[in-house]
N, C-alpha and C positions, 0 to 999 in steps of 0.2 A: 456393405459400406467399407471403403478403404480406411486404413489407419489414419491417413493424412486428413481425410474429410472428418473423421471422428475427432481428431485433435482440434480442428478448426471449430467444429460445433461445440465441443466442450469449452473452449476458450471464449467463444462469443457468448455462450450461455452464462459462463462465470462472470464476464464483464457486465452483462445485462443485469444479472442478479445483484452485483456489487453497486451498480449505479445509484440506487436510492440511499445508500448508506449515509453519506454526508448530510442529506436532507433530513433523515430521521434524527440525527444528532441535533441539528438545528431546531427541529420541531419539538424535541424533548424540553428545550428551553429551561434548563435548570440554572439557578443563580450561581451555584458552586460547580465548576467544571470537574472537580475531583469526585463529586457524586456520580457524574456521568461516567468518569473513568472507571470507578469501582464496578458499576453494574455492566458496563461494556466488557471489561476484562473478565468478570465473573461469567457472563453469558457466553463469551468467546471460548473460555476454557472448557466449560460444560459442553458446548456445541462440538468442538473438535474432539473431545473425549468420546462423545456419543458416536461420532462418525467413525473414529478408529475402532470402537467396539463393534460396530456393524461390519466394517471391512476386515478386521483381523481377529475379532473375538478374544479368545483366551491368550493370544500372543501379545495383546496390547500392553500389559504391565512390563513384559520383557523388552518391548520396543522402547518404552519410556525410559527404562534403566539404561538402555544401550546408547543413549545420546551422549553420555559422558560429560566432561567438563566443557568441551566445545559447545555442546547443545545447551548447557546451562547458561553460557555466555550469550548465545543467540537468543535464548528465552528472555534473559535479563534486558537486553537491548530492545527486543520486541515489545516488552512490557512498557519501557520508557517511550517507545515509538507510539504505542497506543495512546499515552497521555498527551504527547505533543500534537498528535493529529486532532484530538478532541479540542485542545486549546486553540489550534489553528482555525478550526471551524467556528469557534466562539468569537474570535477576535478579527477575522477578516472575511472577505466574501468567499462563497463556495467555489466560484470560478477561479479566483486567485489561488486558493488552496490546492485545487485539483491540477491546475497548470504547473505549479511549482513542484508538487509531489510527483508529477509525471516525468520529471527529470531524473528519477531514480536510476534508470539504466546508465546515464552518464556518471552518476555518483558511484555506481558499481564499478565502472571502468577505472575511475580515479582510485578508488580504494583497492581494487585488484592490483593496480600498478604499484601502490605503496606497500600492500601487505603480501601479495603473492608474486611480486616482481614481474607481472605480465605487461609486456610492452604494448602500447596502444598504437594502432596504425595511423597514418596521416589522415585517413578518412574519419577515424574516431576522434582524433584531436581537433579536426576542423568542426566536427559535430559538437564537441564540447564548447568550443568558442561560440558557435551560433546559439546553442541552448542557453549559455550564460547571458548572452545579449538579450535573448527572449525573457529570461528571468528578470534582468535589470529593468526591461521595459514594463513588465508586469508590476514589479515592486515600486518603480519610480513614481507611480501615481499616489503612493502612500507615504513617501518620504516626509517625515515631520508630522504625520498624522497618526491617529489612534490605531488604524488598521495595520500599521507596520509591524506591531508586535505579532499579529496573526501570521503575516507573511514570513517572519523569522521563524515562528514555530513550524510552519509548513516546510521551510528550507531545512530546518533541523530534522524534521521527519524524513525528508528525502535522503539526508546524509546518513541517518540511522539505518534506513532501509538498504542503502549501499553497503554498509558494514555488515548487516545481518545476512544479506544475500551472498556477499563475498565469503563470509564464514561458512555458510551453507555449502557453497561450492568447494571450499577447502576440505570439508568433511563429507564429500559427495557419496562416499561408500556407505554412509550411515543414513538411514531413513530419519530425517529431521522433522517430520510432521509433528511429533510429540512436543517439539519446542514451542509450538503455538499454545499448547496447554500451559507450559511454563510461563510464557509471555502473559497470558491472561491472568494467571495467578499472581505474578509479580505486579502487574498493573493494579489488580484489586487490593493487594497487600499495601502497596505504597499509598493508594488512594484512601484506604481505610484509616491510615494514620494522618493524612493531610486534610480530609474532607471535614467540613463543618458538621454535616449530617449525611447519613446514608439513605435518608427518606426521600422518596420520589412519589409525586402524585401518580394515581393509577394510569392516567393517560400517558404521562411522560415515561413511566415504567414500560408500557407496551412498546413505545417507540424505541427505547434504548435496548430492550431485550431483543426486539426484532432486528435491530442493527447488529447485535452480537451474533445472532443466528445467520444473518446474511453474510457476515464476515467469515464465519467458520465454513459455511458451505462453499462460497465463492473461492476462497483461498485454497481449500482442499482440492477443488477442481483445477485451479491454476497450477498446482503442484503436479497433478496427474497429467495434464495436457502435453508436457514435453515428452512423455513416453510415446506419443503417437506422431509428433511433428517436431522439427527443430526448434530450439528455444528462441532463436532469433525471429522465427515466424510468429511465435506466441507474442513476442515483443511488438510485432507490427499491429497486433489486434488490441493490445492493452491501452493505447491512447484513446481508444473509443470510449473508455470510462470517463475521461475528462470531458468529452463532448456531451455524452449522455447525462452525466451528473450535472453539468452546467445548464443544460437544456431543461432538465427536471426542476432545478432550482428556479429557473426563469418562469416556468409554467405554474409551479406549485406555490412558490414563495414570492413571485414577482420580483426576483432578484436579478436585475438586468446586469450583465457583465459590463465592466467599464471598457472604454476604448483601448486603454493600456492592456487590459486582460485579453481582449480580442486580438490585438496586434501581436503582443508578446506570446500569447497562447498559440496563434497560428504559426509563428516561427518555431516554437518548441515542438509542437506536434508534427509539423511537416518535416522538420529535421530528424525527429525520432523515427518517423515512418520510413524516410529515405535511408537512414542508417540501418534500420532493421531489414529493409529490403536488400540493401547491399550485403549485409552480413549473411542473410539467408542465401543469396545468389552466390556469394563467394564460397560458402560452406558446401553448397551443392556442386559447384565446379571442381572442388578439391576433395570430394568424397570418393 
């Protein structure tokens, strides 16, 4: 098996594993979102720690210490991101959440331009405009409605992802997988102070702990995939999670995407796919 095919299989499997994540959060159905954030963060930290121990054994503590202050900032933002994602799922449709969060690559380009002074190409700028038009269409159906809060949480999640991924690129010489442990711990610590109760019924606990395990496994695989194929090609596969997640929500929860979500989502996903294809093609021709 070639490295490129291995990278494709790893990414596709990671996306398929991640697809039920948002549905599991919705099915946990807790009255207090902070309770879900606590157990999701806790299980995420434990899951990533376990994976690191399997992969690196006794070197794991040293890897965790090596992330430095930059890694702690990434972990802090990741922990906040965990909370905003849960609240997005609680306050708007799964389709809206996934479409808005799928814009993270555009957010990364914007943050990289601000933080790292990376100039965006005309193709990237055009893609940004189209993606924001798509977001506007998705969110416009909820202007003045109760679901707008969830859409804004999803947008905040996408922005936080842009910052965390940009910081990860800034410190690319350091293995930043341990920052996921920090993120899980931060989410759990904040939630433990804000939650009305940490109690969850057994059925809800199963859903949310499974969600944490799914998150740790899929994101570990997504981090590994670029070792075998260009990151831009990994980006071409990632929007599949938006499609699969929305489809599962439709089949399992009978949550039919709105016309705004379908139209805006189509614009966002098609734009991201074309931009990722262009980036991969450009990188290949200049390698």
